[in-house]
Each structure stands twice: as structure tokens, then as C-alpha cells.
N, C-alpha and C positions, 0 to 999 in steps of 0.2 A: 624687568627694567627695560628690556628691549622693546616690549610692547608700549611702555610709557614713552620711550623715545620716539617710536614711530608715531604714536598718537599726537604728541606735542609738535613734532615736525609737520605732520599732516595738517594739524590745526593751523599752525603758523602759515604754511604755504597756501592753504585754501583761503585764509583771511586776506592775505596779501593779494592773491589772484582776484578775490571778490572786490577788493578796493580798486585794483587796477582796471578791471572790466567795467565797473560802475563809472569810474572816472572817464573812460573812453566811450561812455554812453551805449555800451553793448553788454549789459550784465548777463552773467551766467546764473540763472536762478537756482539751478541745481547745486551750486557751490554752497549755499547756505545749509542745505541738507547734509552734504558731506562734512561740512565744518561741525555741525551738531553731532554727527556720528563720532568724529575724531575726538571732540570734547568729551562727550558722554563716556565713551569707552576708555578714554584717557583717565578720567576721574576714577572709574571703577578699577582699572588696571593699577592705577597709582595707590588706591586704597589697599588692594591685595599686596602690592609690593611693599608698602609701608608696614603692613602687618607682618610680612615675612621678615623684614629687616628690623622689626621692633622699633620703628621710628614714629609710630602712631598708636593710638588706642592702648596706652600703657601707663600704669600708675607707678612711675619710676621712683619718686621721692619717698613714698611710703615704704615700698619694698626695700629700697637700698638702705634705709635706716635700720632694718631688722636683720636678724640672722637666724639660722637653724629652722626649727619647726614653724616659728611665726612667719618667717620669710616664705617658706614653702606654702603655707596657708594663704598668704596674701597674693603670692604669684599665681597660685592655682585659682583662687577666687577671681582675680583679674582676668585670667584667660577664659574662665568659664563664662564670665559676663560677655566677653568678646565672642565666644562661641554661641551664646544665646542670641546675640545681635546678628551673627552670621546666619543662624538658623532662621531668624525672622526675615532676613534678606532673601534667603532661598525660598521660603514658603510664600511670603507676600509678593516677592518679585516674580515668582512663577505665576501667581494669580494675576498680577498686573500684565505679565507677558501674554497670557491667554486672552485677557480682556483687550489687549492691543490689536488683535485681529479684527476688531469691530470698527476701527477707524484707520484712515489712510493718511499718509503724508503727501503734501503737495510740493512740487508738481509731479513727483515720480510715481505716485499712487502705490507706494510700498506700505505694507501694514506697519503701524506704530510698534508692533511686537518686535520688529527688527531692532528698534531703538531700546526697547525695554529688556531685551535679552541679556544685557550687561549686568542687570541687577542680580538675578539668581546666579549668574556665572561668577560674579564678584563674591557673593555669599559662599559659594562652594569653595573658592580659592582661599578666602579668609578662614573658613572652617578647617580646611586642610592644613594651612600653615599654623593655625592655633593648636590643633591636635598634635602636630609635629613639635611645637614648642613645649606642650605639656609633657609629651613622652620624653623628649630630651631633658627637660627640667627635672622630671621625676628620676630619671636614670643618672644624670650627671650633675644635678644641682642647677639652680636658676642663676646664681651669681656669675658664672662664667659666660653666659650669653651676653650680658651687658658689658663685660670687661674686654671682649675681643675686638 
């Protein structure tokens, strides 16, 4: 959540600075790059945080209407789907990251890979949090996670 706060704050500050410097007719071109980094990493950090807090990527209505073994099966299936998506983010995000070294961002001339690195990082965090939820759910039951 701290990373999300830093990212949204950084995004907001850089957008305001970009508007002010353009209004003064002395734009800082590098601000657009920094803004894009804050936005991109904020989205991926937010996805991981939402997965950790179970605020996102969750089939709540179906699972909450069931109990016992049926609920365990639906909760497990739901998290396995999220785990598969996280695996895809790690694999294809890493391929995209490697491909990002072929092109550069302007005006800083940094590789696009620095922007794409957030995709597999998010996938790893989502997978970690999903495995944590599965283990906790299997040990303590899934119903207590949503009730707290």
C-alpha cells in the first residue's frame, strides 16, 4: 500500500509540475517519462495490493452463497485461476521485458525494459499473495478471510 501511495503521489505531483512548466512555456520534457513510470508501477503495485487484500480478482458472490466442501472448491478454483493469470504475467511479462531492451524511451534514452519490468514483478507478487491465500484458506477455512 505504501508503494501505491508513493506512485499516486508521484503521479499527481509530476502531472501538476508538467502543467505548470508548460503554462510557463518552459516544459520539462522528462516529466512525461517520470509520470508514465509512476502511473505504470502504480497500476501494477495496486493490482498486487488489491490481490493481497482480496479487493479484486475475486468471485465473492458465488463463494459466499456456499459452505463446506463446495465453498472450498470454488475458493480454490478462483485462486487457481488468479494464479494462472499471475503465471502468464510473469512469463509473458519477462519476455516483454527482454524485448524492451531493443527500443529506447525519449528523451532519456533508457530502455523500454525499465518500464516493462513492472509486469513480471506484479505477477510474482500476485502469485505469492495467491499462494498465501490458498495455504491460509486450506488451513483455516476461506470464510474467515472475507469476514475480517
